[in-house]
N, C-alpha and C positions, 0 to 999 in steps of 0.2 A: 794463579799468577806465575808460580814459581815454575811448572812445567812449560807454559808458554814462554817465558823468558830462558828456558834453557838450564837455568840453575836449581840445583837441588830435586832435580824432577825424579829420581828412583827414590831417594829418601821420603819424598812427597808421597808417591805412590804407595811405598811400604806402610806408610801411616795411614793412608785411606784405606787399605786392605786390612790392616790391623783393627783399624776401627769399625769398618764393616763387619768383620768376624763378630767382635763383641757387641755391635748391635744386634746380630743375628742372634747370640746369645740372649740379649736383653728382649728380643721379641717372642721368647716363649711366654714372658710375662705381659705382653702387648695384649690389650683388650681392643679389638676392632671394634667391638660394639659400642665402646665409649664415644665413637666417632661417627656414630651413623648419622645418616642425612637421606632427605627423601629422595629416592630415586637411585640410591647408591647401595650396591651390594657388599657383604663383608669381604668377598674376594679382590673387589675394586679398592676397598680400604689398604686391605692388606699389601695390594700391590703399590699403592700410594706410599706406603710405609717404607717398602722396600727402595721404592725412587728416592723419598726422603733421607734415608738413612745412607743411601750413596752420595747425595749432594751435602751431606753435613760431615764435612770432611774431617772435622774435629770431635765428632761425637757429642757435641754440647747441647743437643736437642733444639737447636736455633739456626737457621741458615742467615749468613750474612749474605744479603740478597746482591748488592754488588759484585762481590766476589764470585757468587754463583753463577750470575749471569755472565759475567766476563770468562769464567772457566768453561760452561757450556758452549759460548760462541768460539772459543778456542779449539774445541774439539773437532770441527768441520763435518759434524753430522750433517745429513742431509735436512734441509731446512724444514720439511713437512713431518719429518719423524719427530721431531722435537717442538714443533709450534704450539700443542697446547700445554706443553710444561712451561715453554717461554712465555705464553699468555698468563698462566697462572703465576709465575714469578714475578711479572711486571704488575699483576694485578697486587700483589703483595707489597711489592716496593713502593706502589703509590700511598700505601697505609703507613710505612715506615720502613727502616733500613735493615730490620731483621724479621724472620717469621718462624714461629713454631710449628709443630705438625698440624695442630687444630685450626691454624690460620691457612696453612698449605692445602689441607682438605678444603676448608671453605672456598678458596680460590678454586680448586680444580673441580669441584662438584659440579657445577654447571655445565662444564665442557664434557663430563660424562653422563648428564642427564638429557643432553641434547643430540644424542648418537644417531637415531633415526627417527625424524619427524614424519608423522603421519599427515595425508593430505589434510585431514581436518584440523589437526594443530596448525598447520600452515596457513589455513584459511583464516583461522582466529587471531593468528599473528598479523595477517595482512589487514583484517579489518581493524585492529588496533590502530595500525599504522596508518592506513588510507582513510582518516576520519571523514572527509569530505566526499568519500564514496566516487573519486574521480577515476579509479582504475591505475592510479600512478601513486608513486612516493616520492616526495621530494625532499630536499635538505631540512627543510623546517618540519616536516612530519617526522625525519629521522630524530632531530634535535629535542622535538617534543618527548618524543617516547624515551629518548635517553634520560631527560630531565625528569620525566614523570617517574621512571622506575629506578633512578638513582644510580644508573649505569655511570662508568667512569670511563666513556671515550673521548679522547682528545678530537677537535675539529679534523685533525688531519685522517685520523682511523674512519672518522665517518664519512667524509670525503672519498677515501679510498674504497669504503662499502659502497658507495653509490656509484663510482665509478665502475666497479665490477661487476654490478647488477645491471647497468645502463646501457642495455644493446642498442638502443636507438640513438644515442649519444645527444639525447635532447635535456639532460639535466634531471630527469625524472625516471 
């Protein structure tokens, strides 16, 4: 918030740079294999660690999620460029006010795993959602899947998904 408010911005930036350089040294001790998740490469874990370290302004190893989200929004970065990061941070925020690197990895992993769906994987997901084999998916179908798999989507997020996918404008 210091940079956005205009006060202490250069001091804050110096602190961030020094902290980042210290984290780079600490990364020589970092063991990516400790954070292995299905569908995630070691290179992706290292990339996540670098992003986490940039967001960990004070080098504490724990993100204050409200501050981090505010800072990212103030950077005026193209929305699509940071969308997966924002989704992951909001997912962490639903679980608490702070997140360590393991929690950050847990929130980002599903976003990395769904990079390029195959036609068969899309069919499987469709069959799960279209339980009654109507050829359409409605709000109730989506709500059932969200509940069944413990997904943390709000009603507004589910409505947005359906509106985005609803070419015929018939609610399905």
